[in-house]
N, C-alpha and C positions, 0 to 999 in steps of 0.2 A: 866299281859297281856300287850304285846307291841302294839304299834299303828298298825292298820290293813294295810297290804301292799297296798291294793287298794287305801286307803286314802292317803298313802304316795306318791304313783305314781301320783295320781290325783293332789295333791298339788304341786308336782314338775312340772307337765305339765302346770298348771295354772301360777306358779311363773315365768317360763321361756317363756311362750307362745310358747311352742315347744312340738313336739311329737317324736323328733329324738332320736333313739337309734343307737349308733355306734358299729358295730361289729368288734372285733379285732381277726382276724384269721391269725396271722403272720406266714410266711414261710421263712425259711432261704434263699431259692433261689430267693425270691422276695425282699430281703432287699436292700437298696440303696448301691451302690458300695463303697462309702466312709466308710460306717459302716463295710462292709465285710472286706475291706482292713485293717482297724484298728484292728479289732478283730482277723483276721488271723495273724497279726504281733505279737499279744500277745501270741498266742498258742505256747508253748515252742518247740514242736517237729517239727514245720515248715510244718506240713502236712495238715494244714487247721484247722478250728474251732473244738475244742473239745466240750463236753457237756457244760462245764462251760462257755466257750466263746460264744457258740451259744445261750445259754439262756440269757446271758448278752446282746448280740446283739438284740435279740427280745425285751428284757425289755426296752432297751434304745429307740428303735423305737416306742414301744407302749406308753412309758412314754411321749414322745414328742406329740403324737397324743392326749393323755388325756389332756395335757396342752392346746392344740389348741382348743379342742371341748368343754371343761368344761363350758365356758360361754354360750354355745348355745344348747348343747345336754342335754337331760334328763337322759339318761342312757348309759352305755357301757356294751357290752356282750362279755365276754372273753371266747374264745374257749379253754377249758382246755387241750384237746389233743395236741394242738400245743406246749404246755409247758411240758406236761407229758412225751413226747418222749425223753426229755433230762434229765429224772430221777430227782434226788433231786435238782440239780441246776435249772431245769426248774420249779419245783413246788415252789421253793423259789422265783423265779422271778414272778410267778403268784401271790403269796401271797403279794409281795411288790406292784404289780400293783393294786391289789384289795384295799389295804390300801391307795394308792395314789389316786385312783379314788373316794373312799369314802370320803377322806379328801377334795377333790375338789368339793364335793357336788353332785356327780353323783350317781344315783342308779346303783348298780353293779349286773349284772346277770352272773352267772357261767353257761356256756353252756357245760354241762357234759352229759346230756341225761341219767341220772342214773335210774336204775330200777332193782329190784331183789326180791328174796323171803324176808319174813319179817325180819329175823335177819340181812341180808346183807343190806336191804333197811334202817334199823334203823341206821346202821353204816354209810352208805352214807349220810343219812339225818343229823346225828350228825356232820359229817365232814363239811358240807356246810351250813346247816341251823341252827342247834342247837348248842350244846356244848358237846364234847366227855367227857366220864367219865375218870378221871385220878385217881391216887393213893390216892389223898386226896380231892376228890370232882370233880366238873365240871371244865373243862379247858375252856379257853377263846375261843369264837367262832370266825370264820372268819367274816370280815366285808362285807359279801355277803348278798344282799337283796332278791335275787330270784334265783331259780335253774331250769334248764330245766330237765324234767323228762319223762321217758318212762313208761306209765301206764299199759303195756301189761302183767305184772305179777299178775294183779288182785287186789282186795280190800285189802287183807292182806299185799301185797307188797306196797300198796299205803298209808296205814294208818300212818306209821312212818313219812312220809313227811307232811301229813296233821296235825298230832299232833305237830310237831315242828313249822309249820307255825302258828298255833294257839298260841303256847307258846312263840314264839320269834318274832312275827309280820313279818314273811317272806312270800314270794310268790312263786308260781309255774307256769311255762309255760310248758304245756303238749304237747308232740308229738302226733299229731292226724294223719297227713298224710304228707309224704315227697314229695318234688318236684323232686326227682331224677328219671330218666326214669326207672331204674331197679326195683324201689320200687313200681311201679304202679300196679303190678299184684295183690298183696294182698289187699291193701286198697279199691279197687273197687269191691271186692267180695260182692255179695248180700246175706244178712242173710235170715234165714227161715221166719222172720217177713216181709221180703220185703225191709227192710232198708239197706242202704249201711253202711259198717263198719265205715267210718269217720263220718257219721251222728249219728250212734248209740253210739259211744264211749263217746262223751261229756255228753249225758244223763246218761250213765252208771256211769261215774266218778262223776257226780253231786250227784247221789244217794249214792255213797260211802262217799263223802265229806260233803254234805249238807251245803256248804259254797261257796261264790263267788270265782271264779278263772279265769285264762286266758288260752286261747289256742293259739298255734302258728303253722304255717306250715313252715317247714324248707326246 
């Protein structure tokens, strides 16, 4: 049994006297001009950044931010989709940034909002929280401390994440209600009990897990 994630998070906040979590949601159209120019020049076809160059550009930008915030922030939250769109080069960049942030003493949160039926949830959980099964036993896990999860698939889809959190000392941040205007229709629905969905979901998940966890609103 690894150290409880809540204890690890609390210790980090006390050590740095900080509660800052830095979100890294890099977009190629928001990169500094000097980075874009340099990586466009590398791309052999001359038609702009390819997947490899775009991923490298995002990685360099985020790497510099990690260096800058490491002495002050407690955690970084890496938005996986920003890297996944560039296929294998993007995921490799994501993995290197995870390793860099962990080595810098930051708690690493993968913002993936994963959720699915049991067998798929188990694979997602193994990828980010636990350790996938290889041909000769368990593979090395990513140096990720916590994962954002969508719990709407129910208890059987939530169990794999809870089991890996217990076994590997990892944490979950659960999607309860989003802040986007278009998503406001469903979460405000009132249930037959009279409770609103965002109020009911934490109690429901608590019954599934029977362990402390965190909630977040995105």
